[in-house]
MDTraj code that builds the backbone (N, CA, C; nanometers):
import mdtraj as md
import numpy as np

residues = "UNK UNK UNK UNK UNK UNK UNK UNK UNK UNK UNK UNK UNK UNK UNK UNK UNK UNK UNK UNK UNK UNK UNK UNK UNK UNK UNK UNK UNK UNK UNK UNK UNK UNK UNK UNK UNK UNK UNK UNK UNK UNK UNK UNK UNK UNK UNK UNK UNK UNK UNK UNK UNK UNK UNK UNK UNK UNK UNK UNK UNK UNK UNK UNK UNK UNK UNK UNK UNK UNK UNK UNK UNK UNK UNK UNK UNK UNK UNK UNK UNK UNK UNK UNK UNK UNK UNK UNK UNK UNK UNK UNK UNK UNK UNK UNK UNK UNK UNK UNK UNK UNK UNK UNK UNK UNK UNK UNK UNK UNK UNK UNK UNK UNK UNK UNK UNK UNK UNK UNK UNK UNK UNK UNK UNK UNK UNK UNK UNK UNK UNK UNK UNK UNK UNK UNK UNK UNK UNK UNK UNK UNK UNK UNK UNK UNK UNK UNK UNK UNK UNK UNK UNK UNK UNK UNK UNK UNK UNK UNK UNK UNK UNK".split()
xyz = np.array([
    [-0.4280, -0.7116, -1.0979],
    [-0.5141, -0.6397, -0.9876],
    [-0.5810, -0.7392, -0.8887],
    [-0.5423, -0.6776, -0.7537],
    [-0.6115, -0.7510, -0.6465],
    [-0.7378, -0.7117, -0.6226],
    [-0.7968, -0.8608, -0.6299],
    [-0.9355, -0.8244, -0.6302],
    [-1.0259, -0.8126, -0.4907],
    [-0.9125, -0.8646, -0.3891],
    [-0.9677, -0.8540, -0.2658],
    [-0.9472, -0.7256, -0.2072],
    [-0.8606, -0.6495, -0.2609],
    [-0.8372, -0.5007, -0.1962],
    [-0.9383, -0.4398, -0.2535],
    [-0.9651, -0.4595, -0.4058],
    [-1.0602, -0.3888, -0.4734],
    [-1.2083, -0.3972, -0.3814],
    [-1.2372, -0.5270, -0.3775],
    [-1.3384, -0.5603, -0.3002],
    [-1.3817, -0.4642, -0.1622],
    [-1.2725, -0.4684, -0.0965],
    [-1.2988, -0.3691, 0.0474],
    [-1.2869, -0.2371, 0.0113],
    [-1.2107, -0.2119, -0.0939],
    [-1.2053, -0.0693, -0.1371],
    [-1.3452, -0.0119, -0.1760],
    [-1.4274, -0.0922, -0.2550],
    [-1.5537, -0.0771, -0.2803],
    [-1.6433, -0.0578, -0.1826],
    [-1.6428, -0.1820, -0.0966],
    [-1.7028, -0.1780, 0.0289],
    [-1.6989, -0.0748, 0.1323],
    [-1.5805, -0.0135, 0.1300],
    [-1.5530, 0.1017, 0.2132],
    [-1.6193, 0.2216, 0.1584],
    [-1.5876, 0.2347, -0.0092],
    [-1.6606, 0.3483, -0.0458],
    [-1.7960, 0.3545, -0.0524],
    [-1.8802, 0.2569, -0.1373],
    [-1.9811, 0.2270, -0.1815],
    [-2.0895, 0.2165, -0.0419],
    [-2.0016, 0.1070, 0.0337],
    [-2.1041, 0.0991, 0.1470],
    [-2.1318, 0.2043, 0.2572],
    [-2.0246, 0.2802, 0.3057],
    [-2.0435, 0.3924, 0.3831],
    [-2.1276, 0.4971, 0.3181],
    [-2.1108, 0.5460, 0.1892],
    [-2.1982, 0.6074, 0.0854],
    [-2.3396, 0.5815, 0.1193],
    [-2.3897, 0.4050, 0.0903],
    [-2.5406, 0.3656, 0.1023],
    [-2.5705, 0.3895, 0.2331],
    [-2.5070, 0.3638, 0.3663],
    [-2.5113, 0.3521, 0.5015],
    [-2.5795, 0.4904, 0.5240],
    [-2.4796, 0.5880, 0.4849],
    [-2.5071, 0.7302, 0.5106],
    [-2.6317, 0.7822, 0.4562],
    [-2.6529, 0.7470, 0.3444],
    [-2.7581, 0.7996, 0.2833],
    [-2.9064, 0.7250, 0.3528],
    [-2.8914, 0.5893, 0.3913],
    [-3.0161, 0.5122, 0.4462],
    [-3.0375, 0.5567, 0.5707],
    [-2.9083, 0.5973, 0.6680],
    [-2.9389, 0.6492, 0.7768],
    [-2.9582, 0.8139, 0.8060],
    [-2.9672, 0.8889, 0.6847],
    [-3.0135, 1.0436, 0.7013],
    [-3.1703, 1.0307, 0.6686],
    [-3.2557, 1.0611, 0.7403],
    [-3.3769, 1.0775, 0.7507],
    [-3.4073, 1.2297, 0.7546],
    [-3.4131, 1.3040, 0.6024],
    [-3.4225, 1.4474, 0.6057],
    [-3.5696, 1.4531, 0.6201],
    [-3.6255, 1.4524, 0.7110],
    [-3.7859, 1.4886, 0.7403],
    [-3.7867, 1.6110, 0.7937],
    [-3.9361, 1.6123, 0.8840],
    [-3.9838, 1.7425, 0.9286],
    [-3.8907, 1.7854, 1.0392],
    [-3.8353, 1.6829, 1.0934],
    [-3.7440, 1.7429, 1.2248],
    [-3.6543, 1.8236, 1.1758],
    [-3.5675, 1.7569, 1.0472],
    [-3.4636, 1.8598, 0.9846],
    [-3.4977, 1.9548, 0.9332],
    [-3.5956, 1.9516, 0.8448],
    [-3.6486, 2.0367, 0.7801],
    [-3.6763, 2.1850, 0.8891],
    [-3.7062, 2.1556, 0.9962],
    [-3.7672, 2.2734, 1.0820],
    [-3.6426, 2.3281, 1.1546],
    [-3.5223, 2.2491, 1.1606],
    [-3.3927, 2.3283, 1.2148],
    [-3.3254, 2.4488, 1.1429],
    [-3.3209, 2.5504, 1.1937],
    [-3.2409, 2.6398, 1.1646],
    [-3.0892, 2.5851, 1.0948],
    [-3.0664, 2.6404, 0.9790],
    [-2.9263, 2.6112, 0.9583],
    [-2.8381, 2.7562, 0.8680],
    [-2.7360, 2.7215, 0.8764],
    [-2.6254, 2.8518, 0.8462],
    [-2.6535, 2.8980, 0.7229],
    [-2.6086, 3.0124, 0.6914],
    [-2.6290, 3.0475, 0.5535],
    [-2.5185, 2.9678, 0.4650],
    [-2.4394, 2.9315, 0.5076],
    [-2.3117, 2.8586, 0.4199],
    [-2.3547, 2.6971, 0.3828],
    [-2.4412, 2.6836, 0.4462],
    [-2.4852, 2.5168, 0.4213],
    [-2.5215, 2.5151, 0.2541],
    [-2.4560, 2.3921, 0.2448],
    [-2.5283, 2.3697, 0.0635],
    [-2.6214, 2.3268, 0.0635],
    [-2.6949, 2.3528, -0.0586],
    [-2.8333, 2.2692, -0.0729],
    [-2.7881, 2.1227, -0.0612],
    [-2.9240, 2.0484, -0.0275],
    [-2.9247, 1.9435, 0.0278],
    [-2.8853, 1.8250, -0.0850],
    [-2.9178, 1.8963, -0.2506],
    [-2.8796, 1.7787, -0.3350],
    [-2.7306, 1.7700, -0.3322],
    [-2.6412, 1.9006, -0.2944],
    [-2.5156, 1.8808, -0.2931],
    [-2.4338, 1.7684, -0.2316],
    [-2.5245, 1.7008, -0.0809],
    [-2.4376, 1.6265, -0.0237],
    [-2.4301, 1.4958, -0.0729],
    [-2.4840, 1.4637, -0.1583],
    [-2.4700, 1.2994, -0.2223],
    [-2.3962, 1.2970, -0.3028],
    [-2.3673, 1.3810, -0.4006],
    [-2.2600, 1.3845, -0.4887],
    [-2.0982, 1.4185, -0.4207],
    [-2.1137, 1.5141, -0.3307],
    [-1.9919, 1.5439, -0.2757],
    [-1.9468, 1.4074, -0.1936],
    [-2.0265, 1.3306, -0.1256],
    [-1.9837, 1.2424, -0.0362],
    [-1.9573, 1.0980, -0.1468],
    [-2.0274, 1.1334, -0.2605],
    [-1.9790, 0.9966, -0.3574],
    [-1.8384, 1.0205, -0.3911],
    [-1.8099, 1.1314, -0.4322],
    [-1.6648, 1.1717, -0.4721],
    [-1.5835, 1.1052, -0.3768],
    [-1.6113, 1.2233, -0.2404],
    [-1.4917, 1.1834, -0.1526],
    [-1.4723, 1.0731, -0.1111],
    [-1.6042, 0.9660, -0.0822],
    [-1.5681, 0.8257, -0.0327],
    [-1.4816, 0.7462, -0.1494],
    [-1.5333, 0.7812, -0.2930],
    [-1.4926, 0.7131, -0.3832],
    [-1.3168, 0.7455, -0.3897],
    [-1.2712, 0.8735, -0.3769],
    [-1.1489, 0.8935, -0.3467],
    [-1.0518, 0.7962, -0.2309],
    [-1.1461, 0.8278, -0.1338],
    [-1.0833, 0.7476, 0.0079],
    [-1.0823, 0.5993, -0.0410],
    [-1.1692, 0.5458, -0.1067],
    [-1.1788, 0.3927, -0.1477],
    [-1.0465, 0.3843, -0.2342],
    [-1.0407, 0.4711, -0.3272],
    [-0.9084, 0.4497, -0.4014],
    [-0.7872, 0.4399, -0.3111],
    [-0.7780, 0.5571, -0.2309],
    [-0.6584, 0.5546, -0.1468],
    [-0.6542, 0.4252, -0.0485],
    [-0.7754, 0.3524, -0.0264],
    [-0.7870, 0.2445, 0.0752],
    [-0.7095, 0.1300, -0.0508],
    [-0.7319, 0.1219, -0.1689],
    [-0.6558, -0.0116, -0.2414],
    [-0.5496, 0.0197, -0.2634],
    [-0.4983, 0.1372, -0.2797],
    [-0.3320, 0.1780, -0.2949],
    [-0.2509, 0.1513, -0.1835],
    [-0.3035, 0.2037, -0.0568],
    [-0.2535, 0.1145, 0.0563],
    [-0.2773, 0.0123, 0.0830],
    [-0.3609, -0.0716, 0.0581],
    [-0.3710, -0.2336, 0.0562],
    [-0.2880, -0.2896, -0.0166],
    [-0.2656, -0.2190, -0.1274],
    [-0.1619, -0.3066, -0.2431],
    [-0.0526, -0.2790, -0.2572],
    [-0.0040, -0.1901, -0.2119],
    [0.1200, -0.0905, -0.2174],
    [0.1771, -0.0988, -0.0636],
    [0.1479, -0.1637, 0.0391],
    [0.2090, -0.1548, 0.1415],
    [0.2996, -0.2190, 0.1384],
    [0.4411, -0.1977, 0.2077],
    [0.5723, -0.2536, 0.1949],
    [0.6047, -0.3815, 0.3004],
    [0.5167, -0.3854, 0.4229],
    [0.5401, -0.4418, 0.5271],
    [0.3928, -0.4907, 0.5762],
    [0.4080, -0.6018, 0.6804],
    [0.2518, -0.6260, 0.7361],
    [0.2363, -0.5165, 0.8249],
    [0.3510, -0.4676, 0.8732],
    [0.3087, -0.3215, 0.9833],
    [0.2410, -0.2112, 0.9122],
    [0.2811, -0.1910, 0.7662],
    [0.1940, -0.0635, 0.6971],
    [0.0993, -0.1105, 0.6572],
    [0.0868, -0.2448, 0.6021],
    [-0.0521, -0.3082, 0.6094],
    [-0.1623, -0.2945, 0.7285],
    [-0.1182, -0.3162, 0.8420],
    [-0.2039, -0.3185, 0.9435],
    [-0.2469, -0.1974, 0.9768],
    [-0.1559, -0.1101, 0.9738],
    [-0.1772, 0.0281, 1.0134],
    [-0.2877, 0.0989, 0.9119],
    [-0.2770, 0.0777, 0.7935],
    [-0.3731, 0.1293, 0.7005],
    [-0.5126, 0.0565, 0.7262],
    [-0.5151, -0.0633, 0.7393],
    [-0.6603, -0.1328, 0.7780],
    [-0.7090, -0.0837, 0.8884],
    [-0.6337, -0.0719, 0.9950],
    [-0.6697, -0.0430, 1.1186],
    [-0.7374, 0.1274, 1.0935],
    [-0.6570, 0.1909, 1.0526],
    [-0.6888, 0.3655, 1.0145],
    [-0.7957, 0.3500, 0.9628],
    [-0.8379, 0.2848, 0.8452],
    [-0.9772, 0.2726, 0.7585],
    [-1.0764, 0.2130, 0.8474],
    [-1.0547, 0.1099, 0.9070],
    [-1.1658, 0.0636, 1.0332],
    [-1.2007, 0.1560, 1.0782],
    [-1.1197, 0.2160, 1.1752],
    [-1.1466, 0.3036, 1.2685],
    [-1.2370, 0.4312, 1.2127],
    [-1.2024, 0.4661, 1.0935],
    [-1.2357, 0.5912, 1.0143],
    [-1.3792, 0.5267, 0.9760],
    [-1.4196, 0.4519, 0.9408],
    [-1.5159, 0.3651, 0.9037],
    [-1.6577, 0.3786, 1.0110],
    [-1.6244, 0.3340, 1.1089],
    [-1.6983, 0.3031, 1.2384],
    [-1.7245, 0.4396, 1.2532],
    [-1.6312, 0.5522, 1.2679],
    [-1.6556, 0.7154, 1.2979],
    [-1.7446, 0.7688, 1.1781],
    [-1.7276, 0.7283, 1.0677],
    [-1.8175, 0.7853, 0.9527],
    [-1.9671, 0.7403, 0.9874],
    [-1.9759, 0.6026, 1.0180],
    [-2.0919, 0.5217, 1.0337],
    [-2.2039, 0.5938, 1.1209],
    [-2.1232, 0.6365, 1.2256],
    [-2.1786, 0.6584, 1.3324],
    [-2.2625, 0.8072, 1.3446],
    [-2.2117, 0.8969, 1.2732],
    [-2.2450, 1.0204, 1.2527],
    [-2.3883, 1.0477, 1.2476],
    [-2.4171, 0.9884, 1.1382],
    [-2.5387, 1.0104, 1.0861],
    [-2.6725, 0.9460, 1.1609],
    [-2.6628, 0.8300, 1.2312],
    [-2.7589, 0.7948, 1.3582],
    [-2.7516, 0.9056, 1.4527],
    [-2.6422, 0.9660, 1.5041],
    [-2.6114, 1.0363, 1.6237],
    [-2.7223, 1.1799, 1.5782],
    [-2.6906, 1.2252, 1.4236],
    [-2.7858, 1.3420, 1.4121],
    [-2.9179, 1.3273, 1.3820],
    [-2.9164, 1.2312, 1.3136],
    [-3.0731, 1.2287, 1.2359],
    [-3.1506, 1.1227, 1.2960],
    [-3.1094, 1.0207, 1.3621],
    [-3.2185, 0.8954, 1.4113],
    [-3.2367, 0.9396, 1.5679],
    [-3.1146, 0.9782, 1.6395],
    [-3.1090, 1.0233, 1.7835],
    [-3.1530, 1.1973, 1.7871],
    [-3.1517, 1.2512, 1.6671],
    [-3.1821, 1.3893, 1.6726],
    [-3.1138, 1.4730, 1.7848],
    [-2.9677, 1.4404, 1.7518],
    [-2.8691, 1.4974, 1.8664],
    [-2.7404, 1.5505, 1.7927],
    [-2.7625, 1.6574, 1.7252],
    [-2.6622, 1.7652, 1.6587],
    [-2.5780, 1.7939, 1.7619],
    [-2.5954, 1.7963, 1.8960],
    [-2.4646, 1.8146, 1.9745],
    [-2.3875, 1.6873, 2.0121],
    [-2.4209, 1.5812, 1.9988],
    [-2.3422, 1.4653, 2.0053],
    [-2.2680, 1.4464, 1.8944],
    [-2.3360, 1.4478, 1.7558],
    [-2.2758, 1.4493, 1.6340],
    [-2.1406, 1.5383, 1.6395],
    [-2.1556, 1.6760, 1.6728],
    [-2.0720, 1.7675, 1.6762],
    [-1.9567, 1.7249, 1.7621],
    [-1.9598, 1.6486, 1.8572],
    [-1.8588, 1.6149, 1.9614],
    [-1.7694, 1.4702, 1.8888],
    [-1.8637, 1.3878, 1.8304],
    [-1.8316, 1.2824, 1.7609],
    [-1.7511, 1.3131, 1.6264],
    [-1.7688, 1.4338, 1.5760],
    [-1.7202, 1.4572, 1.4728],
    [-1.5859, 1.5272, 1.4476],
    [-1.5302, 1.5698, 1.6023],
    [-1.3883, 1.5572, 1.6173],
    [-1.3049, 1.4435, 1.6117],
    [-1.3776, 1.3159, 1.6568],
    [-1.3019, 1.1996, 1.6309],
    [-1.3036, 1.1859, 1.4964],
    [-1.4112, 1.1703, 1.3918],
    [-1.4217, 1.1791, 1.2572],
    [-1.3036, 1.2292, 1.2113],
    [-1.2616, 1.3839, 1.2184],
    [-1.1819, 1.4628, 1.1653],
    [-1.0351, 1.3965, 1.2069],
    [-1.0408, 1.3390, 1.3168],
    [-0.9101, 1.2941, 1.3652],
    [-0.8658, 1.1824, 1.2930],
    [-0.9826, 1.1105, 1.2475],
    [-0.9417, 0.9633, 1.1756],
    [-0.9109, 1.0212, 1.0501],
    [-0.9648, 1.1099, 0.9823],
    [-0.9242, 1.1220, 0.8555],
    [-0.8086, 1.1663, 0.8263],
    [-0.7506, 1.2618, 0.9313],
    [-0.6190, 1.2925, 0.9175],
    [-0.5376, 1.1894, 0.9641],
    [-0.5804, 1.1033, 1.0675],
    [-0.4789, 0.9504, 1.0726],
    [-0.4798, 0.8659, 0.9393],
    [-0.6067, 0.8939, 0.8661],
    [-0.5936, 0.7980, 0.7140],
    [-0.4398, 0.8640, 0.6270],
    [-0.4639, 1.0132, 0.6391],
    [-0.3346, 1.0607, 0.5516],
    [-0.2024, 1.0101, 0.6018],
    [-0.1954, 1.0288, 0.7272],
    [-0.0683, 0.9904, 0.7940],
    [-0.0302, 0.8409, 0.7914],
    [-0.1349, 0.7381, 0.7836],
    [-0.1325, 0.6121, 0.7777],
    [-0.0770, 0.5829, 0.6484],
    [-0.1057, 0.6523, 0.5319],
    [-0.1277, 0.6203, 0.4137],
    [0.0417, 0.6909, 0.3476],
    [0.0602, 0.7722, 0.4395],
    [0.1782, 0.8587, 0.3579],
    [0.3102, 0.8247, 0.3135],
    [0.3646, 0.7056, 0.4605],
    [0.4791, 0.6219, 0.3898],
    [0.4583, 0.5140, 0.2897],
    [0.3130, 0.5028, 0.2643],
    [0.3005, 0.4047, 0.1389],
    [0.2762, 0.4899, 0.0268],
    [0.2075, 0.5399, -0.0072],
    [0.2009, 0.6362, -0.1095],
    [0.1725, 0.7833, -0.0853],
    [0.2455, 0.8819, -0.1444],
    [0.1923, 1.0088, -0.1046],
    [0.0770, 1.0428, -0.1988],
    [0.0763, 0.9609, -0.3135],
    [-0.0492, 1.0292, -0.3833],
    [-0.2049, 0.9603, -0.3037],
    [-0.1760, 0.8380, -0.2579],
    [-0.2997, 0.8078, -0.1811],
    [-0.3242, 0.8753, -0.0576],
    [-0.2443, 0.9459, 0.0028],
    [-0.2352, 1.0374, 0.1254],
    [-0.3237, 1.1703, 0.0951],
    [-0.3011, 1.2241, -0.0420],
    [-0.3327, 1.3181, -0.0704],
    [-0.4852, 1.2988, -0.1131],
    [-0.5136, 1.1836, -0.1788],
    [-0.6446, 1.1599, -0.2158],
    [-0.7631, 1.1897, -0.0867],
    [-0.7039, 1.1822, 0.0460],
    [-0.7767, 1.2159, 0.1315],
    [-0.7780, 1.3336, 0.1854],
    [-0.7100, 1.4368, 0.1280],
    [-0.7489, 1.5824, 0.1575],
    [-0.8946, 1.6175, 0.1496],
    [-0.9710, 1.6095, 0.0227],
    [-1.0986, 1.6277, 0.0213],
    [-1.1865, 1.5591, 0.1500],
    [-1.1487, 1.4908, 0.1780],
    [-1.2199, 1.4221, 0.3216],
    [-1.2280, 1.4846, 0.4407],
    [-1.0622, 1.5182, 0.4451],
    [-1.0316, 1.6275, 0.5641],
    [-1.1049, 1.7378, 0.5667],
    [-1.1056, 1.8046, 0.4313],
    [-1.1657, 1.9467, 0.4093],
    [-1.3148, 1.9488, 0.4483],
    [-1.3923, 1.8285, 0.3692],
    [-1.5178, 1.8466, 0.3748],
    [-1.5683, 1.7960, 0.5583],
    [-1.5109, 1.7209, 0.5995],
    [-1.5435, 1.6792, 0.7447],
    [-1.5335, 1.8108, 0.8088],
    [-1.4420, 1.8914, 0.8148],
    [-1.3947, 2.0228, 0.8767],
    [-1.5157, 2.1023, 0.8296],
    [-1.5418, 2.1297, 0.7262],
    [-1.6492, 2.2198, 0.6991],
    [-1.7967, 2.1938, 0.7262],
    [-1.7810, 2.0417, 0.7169],
    [-1.9438, 2.0074, 0.7897],
    [-1.9187, 2.0105, 0.9619],
    [-1.7918, 2.0373, 1.0128],
    [-1.8216, 2.0536, 1.1333],
    [-1.8738, 2.1808, 1.1815],
    [-1.8013, 2.2777, 1.0757],
    [-1.8629, 2.4233, 1.1056],
    [-2.0072, 2.4302, 1.0780],
    [-2.0782, 2.3514, 0.9886],
    [-2.2299, 2.3711, 0.9541],
    [-2.3013, 2.2850, 1.0837],
    [-2.2066, 2.1689, 1.1422],
    [-2.2659, 2.1298, 1.2596],
    [-2.2730, 2.1952, 1.3743],
    [-2.1586, 2.2777, 1.4362],
    [-2.1556, 2.3750, 1.5351],
    [-2.2671, 2.4765, 1.4956],
    [-2.2919, 2.5088, 1.3821],
    [-2.4188, 2.6609, 1.3870],
    [-2.5344, 2.5774, 1.3819],
    [-2.5833, 2.4585, 1.3676],
    [-2.6872, 2.4054, 1.3867],
    [-2.6921, 2.3818, 1.5366],
    [-2.6042, 2.3596, 1.6254],
    [-2.6249, 2.3499, 1.7474],
    [-2.6085, 2.4846, 1.8173],
    [-2.5606, 2.5584, 1.7639],
    [-2.5912, 2.6804, 1.8383],
    [-2.7113, 2.7813, 1.7937],
    [-2.7424, 2.7314, 1.6903],
    [-2.8839, 2.7982, 1.6674],
    [-3.0104, 2.7288, 1.6750],
    [-3.0150, 2.6088, 1.7040],
    [-3.1358, 2.5032, 1.7733],
    [-3.1071, 2.4697, 1.9056],
    [-2.9958, 2.4503, 1.9643],
    [-2.9784, 2.3766, 2.0902],
    [-3.0410, 2.4586, 2.1944],
    [-3.0673, 2.4326, 2.3280],
    [-3.0124, 2.3027, 2.3472],
    [-3.0863, 2.1842, 2.3285],
    [-3.0587, 2.0492, 2.2896],
    [-3.1361, 1.9233, 2.2964],
    [-3.1352, 1.8586, 2.3879],
    [-3.2457, 1.7826, 2.4007],
    [-3.3128, 1.6835, 2.4957],
    [-3.2580, 1.5303, 2.4899],
    [-3.2363, 1.4684, 2.5779],
    [-3.1765, 1.3140, 2.5436],
    [-3.2737, 1.2491, 2.4212],
    [-3.4341, 1.2954, 2.4649],
    [-3.4976, 1.2203, 2.3680],
    [-3.6095, 1.3530, 2.2989],
    [-3.5456, 1.3992, 2.2047],
    [-3.5976, 1.4902, 2.1084],
    [-3.7036, 1.4370, 2.0371],
    [-3.8054, 1.5100, 2.0475],
    [-3.9562, 1.4782, 2.0102],
    [-3.9381, 1.5130, 1.8423],
    [-3.9788, 1.4253, 1.7803],
    [-4.0095, 1.4933, 1.6186],
    [-4.1199, 1.6188, 1.6079],
    [-4.0723, 1.6833, 1.5217],
    [-4.1359, 1.8188, 1.5000],
    [-4.3063, 1.7928, 1.4624],
])
top = md.Topology()
chain = top.add_chain()
for i, resn in enumerate(residues, 1):
    res = top.add_residue(resn, chain, resSeq=i)
    for name in ("N", "CA", "C"):
        top.add_atom(name, md.element.get_by_symbol(name[0]), res)
traj = md.Trajectory(xyz[None], top)
């Protein structure tokens, strides 16, 4: 077992999950937002992200340990690094800055980065690439929710005041 790869895979999955949870302030402002009928209940997000990021962490481990060349390895590491930065950015945009409109646009980049993960992994391991599919599906679903929140509640001001 490659403990360096395992450490980075765990930091990726658990770190993003923990950071997302800590940066998600579900308070009065969020509660006051109108939300689409198809948004899952609040309790569903933590287990969904735990599973999705756990699978992505597993894919990172496979990509790290099964890359056949330095180029494959670098592509996998860069793809996961870009994805982690974009994943981390969404919650502060939506919850801290109270800008669902900004998070909506940022999420296009996040979706693109999840698709890039699958492409970066496919030459290393088709199984690892398939492990990213739930992440792609969930971020697309989240984008639909985000868009409806923007439509139902916008426009948003640069300094949205708390409710």
